[in-house]
N, C-alpha and C positions, 0 to 999 in steps of 0.2 A: 478515465482513471484519475484517481485522487493526485492532485497536484499542490501548489501552494500560491496560486493565483486564485485566492479565496474569493467567492460571492456569496452572496445571501442563501444560506441553507448549506454550505459546505462545512464538512468537518474541518475545524480549523484549530482546535486544541485538544489534547488528551492527557489526562492526568489519573495517577493512582494514589489512593489513600491507603496507607498500610499502618498496622499497629507496631511494626518493628522497622524503622526507615533503613537503618544499617544493614540487617539482614536482607531486605528487599533490595537496596542498591547492589549488595554481594551477589545475588541470585540473577538478577537481569544483566550484570556485568558479565558474569559468567556464561550465560546462556545466550545473550543477544550482542554482547560485546559493547554495552552501553557504558559511558563514563558519566558518573554523577558530579554535577557542578551546583555547589549551593546558591541560592538567590541572597544570601547574607543573613546575618543575625536578626535583621528586622522583620523576615518572612517566616519566622516561626518554625523552621525546619523544612519549609519548602524549596524545591531546587528544581534542577533540569537534568534529564538524561540527554547526552549528546553522542552523536557519531560524527566523526571526522570534525569536531569543533561546532556541528550545527544542532541545534534543539530538535530531538524526534519526539519528546514526550516530557512529562514532569511529575512529580509526585512529592507526598510530604505526609505528615502524621494525619489519622482520621480525626475529623472535626465534629462530625454530627453525632448526637448521644445515640448509642445502640448501633452504630453504622458497622458493617462489614467490609473488609477490604475487597476493593472492586476498582475496575477501570472505570473513568467517566469520559464520555466522547462530548465535546463540545461543539455547537453548531454557530456559525456565523451571522449575526444579525446585524443591520445597520441602524435599528431603532429598538434597544432592548426593552424600552418600557413599552412600546407598542406590542412587541413579541410576547411579553408577559401578560399582557392584557389578553392576546389571543389565545395563550396556553389557558386561562380560566375559562374564555369564552367557550374554548372548544372541549371543556371537561376534564381538563388535566387540573393538576397541582402545583403551586409555586411553593418550593421548599424554603428558597432564599431569595429575597427580594434583591434587584440589582444593586450592586455595590461597585465602587471605584476600587480598581487594585493598583494603588499606587501611580497612577496615571498610565499604567500599560494598557489597561482597558476596563470595560464594564463586564461584571459577572453576574449571573443568576444560575439557579439551579431549579430544576422541575421534574414532575414525573406524568408521563402521559397517562390517558384514561384508563390503560390496561395494566400499568404498574412499572413500566420501563423508566428508570431514571436517566436524566440527560441534563446538559448544562447549556447555557447560551453565552458566547463572548462577543461583545460588540469591541473592535479593535480600538486602541489608543496607539500608544507608541509601539505595542506588539500586535502585529497582523495575525500571528499563528505560529504553527509549526514551520521550522525552517527547512525541514528535508522530509519528503513522503515519497512512497512507492520504490523506494531504492532498498537494497538488502536490509533487513532488520531495522525497517520503519514501517509505518502505518501505511497500509494498501487498500484496506476495505473495512467498512463499518457495517455490521450486520445486527438487524432487529430481530428478536424472536417474540412474536406476539400471539395470543389465542385467536384473534380476529384480525388477520393482516388487512383486510380490506378498510376495516374501520380506522385502523390505527394509522395506514396511509391517509386517509381522508383528514385525520387530525393534524399530521405533520404538514400537508400540503396546505392547510390553513395557516400554518406559521410560516413556511418557507416557499410555497408554491411549487414544490417537488414534483416531477414526473415519475411515473413508474410504468414497467413493462414486465408483463408475465413471460416466464421461462419455465418450461416443462422440466423437472428433475425426477430423479427416482422416487416415486412415491408420494410426490408433493408438487404444487406449483409455487414456484420461487419468484418473487417480486423484486426486478432489479430498479434501484433508484438512481435518480439524476437530478441535479439541479436544474433550474428553469431556463438557462440561457444555452444556446449553441446546440451542436449535434447532440442527440440524446445518448448514443453510445459513448461518445467522448467525455460527456458530463456524468458519466455514471461513477458514483462513489461508494456504493453498498447495495444492500438488498434486504428483504424481509422474508423470514422463514416461518412457517406454523409452529406453534409449540406442539412437542409430543407429549400427550397427555399422560401417557403411560409412564413417563420418567420422572415426572414431579417437577418439571423446569418451570422457573417462574419468568415472567417476561423480561428482558433485558436487551441492551445493547452490548456487542462484544467486538473489541477489535481485532482486527486480522494484521498479522506483521508479515512482511515479506520475507520468505526462508529460500535460501539456495539450496539448501539440504534439510528437508523436514525431518527425516529419520535421525540425523546426527544432531539435530537440535532437541528432539524428544529424549535422546539419551542424556544429554548434557543436563537438560531439565531435572530428569530423575536422579541424577548423580548430585544436583545441587539441592535436593528437597522437594522437588515440584513433583507433580503428579499429571497423569495423562487421564483426560475426560473424554476423549474419542481418539482411538487409534488412527494412525495415518492411513489415508485411503485416497485412491485416484478418483477424481470426478471428471467424467468426460467434457472436453471442451473448457474446462475450468483450470484444473491443475491439482497437485497432490496437497491435500489439508489435513490438518489435525487440531485438536483441542487440548489446552494444556491447563493447569492452575499452578499458581506460584506457591510457595511453602505456607501462605497465609489463606489460601483459597481463591484468589483472585483470577478470574478466568480470562483466557485470551486464547487466540488461534493463529495457526501458520498456514501459510499458503505459498507453495511455489508455483507461480502461475505459468499455463501452457505460453509459448512464445508470441502466441497472437493476441494475448491480453494487453 
């Protein structure tokens, strides 16, 4: 399960680009109880979402031309220059070359060969998120890909991830783990095949821990969000739902079974 002892390939940062940061902060504050803390005037509107004083996500205005509001999952690397080279060698695209972020770390942004966007974070003063897997924090990272096996091979070339097949209703789900330790304990996310009939594009989606999925859905609707996938119980996993904020950024909820 996702923690904060980040190793290579761990999801270690998460941020949101939004066209209206005030409205987005109000939405997530009402729905997930997050408090927004600005990173200061030099950060260009960027800041942090916090729970009990600990950073659980970050967000700011959209910066890429033509970009749509979306959550971006970052993965830890110890050598961002080498990882960027591996992205290109594996058939991916580097959208933003590595840059220093005020001494907090090195950031790069990329797109995998099937079109899912992600980011790389090499820690400096900031290792990553301060709280995960607790209520209203990042719990799981899920990739939707048209060719799951090919995409897993790409990311294995970057981070050495392991994968394990799990049979789910109507599909094979691949559980992802970092390269060290017990495979189940090191799991942090999974890969699901795209549903071609729904027109979904390849993407990474964050799952937030919810203690009451249905109540959170109602709160999201009341605050201008929408339901992309109604709440459903998944055997041996928990209760899940997919939502979108008022600007279309997709995220998911998961109330895990006790054994997770």
